[in-house]
Every structure is written in C-alpha cells, then in structure tokens.
C-alpha positions, 0 to 999 in steps of 0.5 A, a space after each residue: 500500500 505504501 509503495 502504491 501511494 509513493 508511486 502515485 504521488 511521485 508521478 504528479 508532484 514537481 519535487 518527487 525527492 521530497 515525498 515521504 510516506 510513513 506507515 503506522 500499523 495498529 491491530 486492524 488499521 493502517 495509517 499512511 502519512 504523506 508529506 510533500 513539499 509545500 508547493 506540491 500540496 495543491 497537486 496532491 489534494 487536487 481541485 475540490 480534493 478529488 486527487 486525494 479522495 481517489 488515492 484514499 479510495 484506491 487505498 481502501 480497496 486494497 485494504 479490504 482485500 487484505 482484511 484491514 482498514 486503511 487511512 491516508 493522512 496528508 500532513 
C-alpha cells in the first residue's frame, strides 16, 4: 500500500525527492502519512480534493482485500 501511494504521488508532484510516506500499523488499521513539499500540496489534494479522495479510495480497496482498514493522512 505504501509503495502504491509513493508511486502515485511521485508521478504528479514537481519535487518527487521530497515525498515521504510513513506507515503506522495498529491491530486492524493502517495509517499512511504523506508529506510533500509545500508547493506540491495543491497537486496532491487536487481541485475540490478529488486527487486525494481517489488515492484514499484506491487505498481502501486494497485494504479490504487484505482484511484491514486503511487511512491516508496528508500532513
């Protein structure tokens, strides 16, 4: 899951070297925290949050297949 988010975000930002994804695991939950350069924040969120929502949807689909819950936080 972490690799998928990294790949998507690095594809759309101007400074892919500043993309950092950290993963925190709980018993049944995974929280992915995404950090990007301040000037790339708008690209990651997208108009009306559409890009961020699409990434969260993909993340949830993968998590359901694995039997866990997953959330994406953009820091």
